[in-house]
C-alpha positions in Angstrom: -24.3 -21.3 -7.5 -23.0 -22.0 -4.0 -19.2 -21.6 -3.5 -17.0 -21.7 -0.2 -14.3 -19.1 0.8 -10.5 -20.4 1.1 -8.2 -18.7 3.8 -5.4 -18.1 1.2 -4.5 -14.3 1.0 -1.9 -12.0 -1.5 -0.6 -8.9 -1.1 2.1 -6.7 -1.3 5.2 -6.7 0.6 8.7 -8.2 1.8 8.5 -9.1 5.2 7.3 -12.2 6.7 4.2 -11.4 9.6 5.9 -11.0 13.1 3.5 -13.4 14.4 5.1 -16.8 12.5 7.0 -18.9 14.8 9.7 -19.8 12.2 10.9 -17.4 9.2 13.9 -17.6 7.6 15.3 -15.9 3.8 15.7 -18.1 0.9 13.0 -21.3 0.1 13.7 -23.5 2.8 13.8 -23.9 6.9 13.8 -26.6 9.5 11.7 -26.4 12.6 12.3 -28.2 15.7 8.8 -29.4 17.1 7.5 -29.1 20.6 3.5 -29.4 21.1 3.6 -30.3 25.1 0.8 -33.0 23.9 -1.9 -30.6 22.0 -3.2 -31.6 18.8 -1.9 -29.6 16.2 -4.9 -27.8 14.3 -3.1 -26.7 11.0 -0.4 -25.0 9.3 0.0 -21.0 8.3 2.3 -20.6 5.2 3.6 -17.6 4.2 6.3 -16.4 1.2 7.8 -13.5 0.2 7.9 -14.1 -4.2 10.2 -11.3 -6.1 8.4 -10.2 -9.3 11.5 -8.4 -10.5 10.2 -8.7 -14.2 6.2 -8.8 -14.8 4.9 -12.3 -13.7 1.8 -14.4 -13.3 2.3 -16.5 -10.8 0.3 -20.0 -11.0 1.5 -22.5 -8.6 2.8 -21.8 -5.0 3.4 -24.9 -2.6 5.6 -26.4 0.0 7.1 -29.7 0.6 7.1 -30.5 4.5 9.2 -33.5 5.7 8.7 -34.9 9.4 11.0 -36.4 11.1 10.0 -39.0 14.3 12.5 -40.5 17.1 11.9 -44.3 15.9 13.4 -43.7 12.8 9.4 -42.7 11.1 9.5 -40.0 8.6 6.2 -38.9 6.9 5.9 -36.6 3.5 3.5 -34.0 3.5 2.5 -31.9 0.2 0.7 -28.8 1.1 -0.4 -26.3 -1.7 -3.0 -23.8 -2.1 -5.1 -23.3 -5.6 -6.4 -19.9 -4.9 -4.2 -18.6 -7.8 -4.6 -21.2 -10.4 -5.6 -19.5 -13.4 -5.4 -16.1 -11.8 -3.9 -14.3 -14.7 -3.1 -11.1 -12.6 0.4 -9.7 -13.7 3.1 -9.0 -10.5 5.7 -6.7 -11.2 6.9 -6.4 -7.3 7.5 -8.2 -4.3 4.3 -10.2 -3.5 3.4 -11.9 0.1 1.6 -15.2 -0.2 0.1 -16.7 2.8 -2.4 -19.6 3.5 -3.1 -22.0 5.7 -4.2 -25.8 5.7 -5.9 -27.8 8.2 -3.5 -31.2 9.8 -5.5 -33.9 8.5 -4.3 -37.5 9.3 -6.1 -41.1 9.2 -4.5 -41.7 13.2 -6.9 -42.2 15.9 -4.8 -40.9 18.6 -5.8 -38.5 20.7 -2.9 -36.0 19.8 -3.8 -36.8 16.2 -0.5 -37.9 15.4 1.5 -35.1 15.2 3.3 -35.3 18.7 5.4 -38.3 17.3 7.7 -35.8 14.8 10.5 -34.1 16.6 11.5 -32.1 13.3 9.8 -30.6 10.3 11.6 -29.5 7.1 9.6 -27.0 5.1 11.0 -26.7 0.8 8.7 -24.0 -1.0 8.6 -24.0 -4.6 6.6 -20.9 -6.8 6.3 -21.0 -10.7 4.6 -19.1 -13.3 1.9 -19.8 -15.8 4.7 -21.7 -18.1 5.8 -23.6 -14.8 9.0 -21.7 -14.7 10.4 -21.5 -11.0 9.9 -17.9 -9.9 12.2 -16.2 -7.3 11.4 -16.8 -3.6 13.0 -14.1 -0.7 11.5 -15.5 2.3 9.6 -18.2 3.7 7.4 -18.9 7.3 5.8 -21.5 8.9 3.3 -20.9 12.0 2.0 -24.4 13.5 -1.4 -23.7 15.0 -2.3 -26.0 17.7 -5.0 -26.2 19.8 -6.0 -24.0 22.4 -3.0 -21.9 21.3 -3.0 -18.2 23.6 0.5 -16.8 22.4 0.6 -13.3 22.3 0.2 -12.7 18.5 -3.2 -14.6 18.7 -4.4 -12.1 21.5 -3.4 -8.9 19.9 -5.5 -10.4 16.4 -8.3 -12.3 17.7 -10.9 -9.4 19.0 -11.2 -8.2 15.6 -14.0 -9.4 13.5 -13.8 -9.6 9.4 -16.5 -8.6 7.0 -16.2 -9.7 3.3 -17.4 -6.1 2.2 -20.2 -6.9 -0.8 -20.7 -10.5 -0.3 -24.1 -10.8 0.1 -24.2 -14.1 2.3 -28.0 -15.4 1.2 -29.7 -16.4 4.4 -26.1 -16.5 6.3 -26.2 -13.4 8.5 -24.3 -15.1 10.8 -21.0 -14.7 9.3 -21.2 -11.0 8.0 -19.2 -9.8 10.5 -20.1 -6.1 11.7 -19.4 -6.0 15.8 -22.6 -6.3 17.9 -24.9 -6.4 15.1 -24.4 -10.0 13.8 -21.5 -11.3 16.3 -20.0 -10.4 19.2 -16.4 -9.4 19.5 -14.0 -12.4 19.2 -12.5 -12.4 22.6 -8.6 -12.8 22.8 -7.6 -16.3 22.9 -11.0 -17.5 20.9 -11.6 -18.0 17.6 -14.6 -18.0 15.4 -15.2 -19.7 11.9 -17.2 -17.8 9.1 -18.5 -19.4 6.2 -18.3 -17.5 3.4 -21.2 -17.9 0.6 -21.3 -16.3 -2.9 -24.5 -15.7 -4.9 -24.4 -14.0 -8.0 -20.6 -11.6 -7.3 -18.5 -11.5 -9.6 -15.5 -8.7 -9.8 -13.3 -7.5 -7.3 -14.7 -6.3 -3.6 -12.7 -6.5 -0.6 -12.4 -7.8 3.1 -11.9 -5.9 6.4 -12.0 -5.6 9.8 -15.2 -4.7 11.5 -14.4 -3.8 14.9 -13.6 0.0 15.6 -11.2 1.7 13.4 -8.9 -1.6 13.0 -9.8 -2.0 9.3 -7.0 0.8 8.9 -4.6 -1.7 8.8 -6.8 -5.2 8.6 -8.2 -5.4 5.1 -7.4 -6.5 1.4 -8.9 -7.3 -1.9 -11.7 -10.1 -2.3 -11.1 -11.4 -6.6 -14.4 -13.4 -7.8 -13.3 -14.7 -11.2 -15.9 -15.4 -13.7 -16.9 -19.1 -14.0 -16.2 -19.8 -17.7 -12.8 -17.3 -17.4 -14.4 -14.9 -19.9 -15.4 -11.3 -19.2 -18.2 -9.3 -21.1 -15.3 -7.2 -22.4 -12.2 -7.9 -24.2 -9.8 -9.9 -22.7 -7.2 -8.3 -20.8 -3.6 -9.0 -21.2 -2.5 -8.6 -17.7 -4.4 -7.3 -14.2 -3.3 -5.9 -11.6 -4.6 -4.8 -7.7 -4.6 -1.8 -6.4 -5.3 -1.2 -2.9 -5.7 2.6 -1.7 -4.8 2.9 1.9 -4.8 5.0 4.8 -1.3 5.8 7.2 -0.8 7.0 10.8 1.9 7.7 12.2 -0.2 7.3 15.6 -1.5 4.5 17.4 -4.9 4.3 15.2 -7.3 3.3 18.1 -5.3 5.6 20.4 -6.8 8.3 17.9 -9.9 6.6 18.0 -10.1 6.7 21.6 -9.2 10.1 22.0 -12.2 11.3 19.8 -14.8 9.4 21.3 -13.6 10.6 24.6 -13.6 14.5 23.6 -16.2 13.9 21.3 -14.1 16.0 18.5 -12.7 15.3 15.1 -10.0 12.7 15.0 -6.8 13.3 13.8 -6.5 13.2 10.4 -4.2 10.5 8.4 -0.7 11.2 7.7 -0.5 9.9 4.5 -2.2 7.6 1.5 -0.8 4.6 0.7 -0.8 2.6 -2.8 -0.6 -0.9 -2.2 0.9 -0.2 1.5 3.8 2.0 0.0 3.5 6.1 0.8 6.0 7.0 -1.7 8.4 9.8 -1.4 6.4 13.1 -1.1 4.4 12.7 2.2 5.4 13.5 5.6 6.1 9.7 6.3 8.2 8.6 3.3 8.2 4.6 2.7 11.6 5.5 0.6 9.7 2.9 -1.8 6.8 3.8 -4.5 4.4 1.3 -5.8 5.8 0.6 -9.2 3.9 -0.9 -12.0 5.4 -2.3 -15.3 3.7 -2.3 -18.1 4.3 -3.2 -21.8 3.1 -0.8 -25.0 0.3 -2.1 -26.4 -1.5 -4.2 -23.7 -4.5 -3.7 -22.4 -4.2 -4.1 -18.3 -7.5 -4.5 -15.9 -7.0 -2.4 -12.8 -9.0 -4.2 -9.6 -8.7 -0.8 -7.5 -10.4 -0.7 -3.8 -10.7 2.2 -1.5 -9.8 1.2 1.8 -8.8 4.9 2.8 -10.6 5.5 6.5 -11.9 9.0 6.3 -11.5 10.4 3.1 -12.8 10.0 -0.9 -10.3 9.9 -3.8 -10.7 10.7 -7.4 -8.0 8.0 -8.8 -6.4 8.7 -13.0 -3.3 7.6 -14.4 -1.8 10.1 -16.8 -1.8 10.2 -20.5 -3.7 7.7 -20.2 -7.7 7.1 -20.4 -9.2 4.2 -18.0 -12.6 3.3 -18.7 -14.9 1.2 -15.9 -16.3 -2.1 -16.3 -16.9 -3.1 -13.2 -17.8 -1.9 -9.7 -19.1 -3.5 -6.6 -19.0 -7.4 -7.7 -20.9 -6.3 -10.6 -20.4 -5.3 -14.6 -21.0 -1.7 -16.1 -22.2 -0.8 -19.5 -18.4 0.1 -20.6 -15.2 -1.4 -22.6 -12.6 -2.5 -20.4 -9.2 -0.9 -22.1 -6.3 1.5 -20.9 -5.1 3.3 -23.9 -1.8 4.2 -24.4 -0.4 7.6 -26.1 2.6 8.9 -27.0 5.5 6.9 -27.9 7.1 4.3 -25.2 10.3 6.4 -24.1 10.1 7.0 -20.4 9.3 11.4 -19.9 12.7 12.5 -17.6 9.7 13.8 -15.2 6.6 11.5 -14.5 3.6 13.7 -14.9 0.6 13.7 -13.0 -3.1 12.8 -14.3 -5.7 16.0 -14.6 -8.2 15.2 -11.9 -10.7 16.9 -10.3 -10.1 19.4 -7.4 -10.3 17.3 -4.3 -13.7 18.6 -3.1 -15.2 18.8 -6.5 -18.6 17.5 -5.6 -20.1 18.0 -8.6 -17.6 16.0 -11.0 -18.4 12.7 -8.6 -22.4 13.7 -8.8 -22.1 13.8 -12.5 -19.7 10.8 -13.0 -21.9 8.6 -10.3 -25.0 9.5 -12.2 -23.7 8.4 -15.5 -23.0 4.8 -14.8 -25.3 2.3 -16.2 -25.2 -1.6 -15.7 -24.6 -3.7 -18.4 -28.4 -5.3 -18.5 -27.7 -8.0 -21.0 -28.9 -11.7 -21.1 -26.1 -12.9 -19.8 -25.7 -10.4 -16.9 -29.4 -9.4 -16.5 -30.8 -6.8 -13.8 -33.9 -7.2 -12.4 -35.3 -3.9 -10.9 -38.2 -3.4 -9.0 -41.3 -1.5 -10.9 -43.9 -1.5 -8.2 -42.8 -0.1 -5.2 -44.5 -1.7 -2.1 -42.1 0.2 0.8 -41.1 3.4 0.6 -38.6 5.0 3.3 -37.3 8.1 3.5 -33.8 8.7 5.1 -32.1 12.0 6.6 -28.5 11.9 6.9 -27.1 14.2 8.7 -23.9 15.6 10.7 -24.8 17.0 14.3 -23.9 18.3 17.9 -25.1 17.2 21.3 -24.6 18.7 24.5 -21.6 18.0 26.1 -22.2 15.5 29.1 -22.1 14.6 32.0 -21.3 18.1 33.7 -17.4 18.4 33.8 -16.3 16.7 30.9 -14.2 18.5 28.5 -15.5 18.3 25.0 -13.9 19.1 21.6 -16.8 19.6 19.4 -18.2 22.9 17.4 -18.8 25.3 20.4 -22.4 26.6 19.9 -23.5 29.7 21.9 -20.1 29.5 23.7 -20.9 25.9 25.2 -19.0 23.1 24.6 -20.6 20.1 22.6 -19.9 16.8 21.0 -20.0 15.8 17.3 -22.3 13.3 16.7 -24.0 11.8 13.2 -27.7 10.7 12.4 -30.4 9.1 10.0 -33.5 10.4 10.9 -32.3 12.5 13.4 -31.1 9.1 15.4 -27.5 8.3 16.0 -26.9 4.4 16.2 -25.3 3.5 19.6 -23.4 0.0 19.1 -25.2 -2.2 21.8 -24.0 -4.4 24.2 -25.6 -7.9 22.8 -25.7 -9.1 19.7 -28.5 -7.7 17.4 -28.8 -10.6 15.4 -29.1 -13.2 18.3 -31.8 -11.4 19.9 -33.9 -10.6 16.5 -33.3 -14.9 16.3 -34.8 -15.5 19.4 -37.6 -13.1 19.2 -38.4 -11.2 16.0 -39.2 -7.7 16.0 -40.6 -5.3 13.6 -39.2 -5.3 10.3 -39.6 -5.3 6.5 -41.6 -8.4 5.0 -39.6 -11.0 2.9 -40.0 -10.2 -0.7 -41.0 -6.6 -0.4 -40.2 -4.1 -3.3 -38.2 -1.2 -1.3 -37.2 2.4 -2.5 -35.2 4.4 -0.1 -34.1 7.7 -0.7 -31.3 8.9 1.1 -31.3 12.7 1.5 -28.3 14.7 2.3 -28.7 17.8 4.8 -26.6 20.6 5.8 -27.9 20.9 9.5 -23.8 21.2 10.5 -21.3 20.7 7.7 -22.2 19.0 4.2 -20.7 16.5 3.0 -20.8 13.4 0.8 -21.8 10.0 2.4 -20.7 6.7 1.0 -23.9 4.9 2.6 -23.1 0.9 2.2 -25.4 -1.7 2.7 -24.8 -5.1 4.3 -26.5 -8.0 2.9 -27.7 -6.8 -0.7 -26.7 -5.0 -4.0 -29.1 -2.4 -4.7 -30.1 -0.5 -7.9 -29.5 3.4 -8.1 -32.3 4.7 -10.0 -31.8 8.4 -9.4 -29.8 10.7 -8.2 -29.3 15.0 -7.9 -28.2 17.8 -5.9 -30.8 19.7 -3.8 -34.1 18.6 -1.9 -35.6 14.9 -3.5 -38.7 16.4 -5.3 -41.3 13.2 -4.3 -43.4 14.4 -7.6 -40.9 15.4 -10.4 -38.0 13.3 -9.1 -39.2 9.9 -9.8 -40.2 11.0 -13.4 -36.5 10.8 -14.2 -35.2 7.7 -12.6 -33.7 4.9 -14.5 -35.4 1.6 -14.3 -33.9 0.3 -17.6 -30.2 -0.1 -16.6 -29.4 1.5 -13.6 -25.8 0.3 -12.0 -26.0 -2.3 -9.2 -23.8 -1.6 -6.3 -23.5 -2.0 -2.6 -21.9 1.4 -1.7 -23.3 4.4 -2.9 -22.0 8.1 -2.2 -25.4 10.5 -1.8 -24.1 13.6 -2.6 -22.8 16.9 -1.0 -26.8 18.9 -0.3 -28.3 16.0 -2.4 -30.0 12.5 -2.8 -29.9 8.9 -3.9 -32.7 6.7 -4.5 -32.1 3.3 -4.3 -34.5 -0.1 -5.2 -33.9 -3.7 -4.1 -36.0 -6.9 -3.5 -36.0 -7.2 0.3 -35.4 -11.3 -0.9 -32.3 -12.0 1.7 -33.3 -12.5 5.4 -32.0 -11.5 8.4 -30.4 -8.4 10.1 -28.2 -6.3 8.1 -25.9 -3.1 8.7 -26.4 0.1 6.9 -23.9 2.8 7.4 -21.7 5.4 6.1 -18.2 3.8 5.2 -16.5 6.8 6.9 -15.3 5.9 9.6 -15.7 9.1 11.9 -19.3 9.3 10.8 -20.2 5.4 11.6 -18.5 6.5 15.1 -20.5 9.3 15.7 -24.2 7.6 14.8 -24.5 7.3 11.0 -25.7 3.7 11.3 -29.1 1.9 11.3 -29.7 -1.9 11.0 -32.5 -2.9 8.1 -34.2 -6.1 9.4 -35.9 -8.5 7.0 -38.3 -11.4 7.9 -38.1 -14.9 6.8 -40.3 -16.3 4.1 -42.5 -18.7 4.3 -39.9 -21.7 3.2 -37.1 -23.0 4.5 -35.3 -21.5 1.9 -36.6 -18.2 1.9 -35.8 -18.3 5.7 -32.3 -17.5 8.1 -30.2 -20.4 8.4 -29.9 -21.9 11.6 -27.1 -20.6 13.6 -23.6 -22.1 13.8 -22.8 -24.7 16.5 -20.5 -21.8 18.4 -20.9 -17.5 18.1 -18.6 -15.7 20.1 -20.1 -14.9 23.3 -21.1 -10.9 24.6 -19.1 -9.9 27.5 -20.8 -9.9 30.4 -19.4 -6.5 31.5 
């Protein structure tokens, strides 16, 4: 089943983005129009909805009344269906943002919009019982052809990836910079076609250029086709995005680390749905609060968007059971169990979590994961492997070059170095070209379509051993084995789980340990594989997996879109 991605987002917050050309308090605004003769491409809408009591927002819409000089008028109705059927409970201020293209039957070159001089917008939002919900703020932004305002220049050079979406036969819209496309240049745009296949659950989207994903990210929820989960139906749902906050300019921190070859400055705080709370060096004076009712069941959709650290997550005095990850279900029941009474405690308790660097706890939890593996949610684990790949993951140092450069890597024999990272002792260097387009023009060495692949990822201690969350684009894979120490090619496969291994797209390779993954190479294209700790990816812990076309059009890469962002000439 193929589905098309919609340009609609919701995230916690209370301010209309700065780049909106018109914004106001309340639920209505009026805008005087001046297009300078340019055709209108579409309108972006944004509202801040106040959910002071737990609410389920089912419908957000806008009525637009247009006035023309000759007394003509027109009414347009813009609505978003993204939230229809979404039973997620909201209990704080949330931003709803969506985009509608401008459609008209007019054959005029300016597409009929320039005859209007005024537009009045009225926004409405309702809950599951069609009761109106309070709206704090609203905003509109008109997007004209060849628009080059400052807001577009600031945001247009960031590539996006829908993390965990396989994009069958469609690497053109996968997103990583200079792997599947060149950077989107300021003043230009690129339309991605996001194709879903068997993903179901919680994924996320984020920028895939330099370190811009620190602030450019969000959740991407794919609901079951029939609305039914393979576990007891929750009463409410809540998205929780764990993020990173830097006091300084993230790109300046990135540029300094690249120039010096040293460790980048650590973040100043972590966030939950954008709030740092009051217990850090940069408090927002606000804390994310989730209002719950006794006896109800809540489904939490948790996204770890933290840049350079991995997190344990828990809720004090509650039992959480994992029901899915990476767009696939796991073998579990979905419940949060209350204990004690409903009287709020005088002091908010903290959950009991493993020590921050407790690698054993992370390893044991990962090793316990299993797929659902039912007739309704089947799995297909490769048994007869035709392609074995072994990848050693390393943190390294390299000489400080060229001469005269000041480097901040760990000194070796009183000599300055730069920090590096590698896969099989090769550090990935982002090319100036687009790898996918280069491959599409001239096929090179790669994996054959349909091969049964096993990759063993081996952590090493050449520099400082760490856990490495390795992510593969274009695929989900089965984690058939995991362990500490060095992988033993004779004894370790005997303990593989080939019955119900978890199906994921990102897996933490244990500190000084190993992971064995399997998948069928049935998605042709150029697919990025990298550590999802941004500093490691910056240092070169990346590679590219190329899968050949099959023998039929249905097993071959789709033709590229009419327009792909061109690579800079310099």
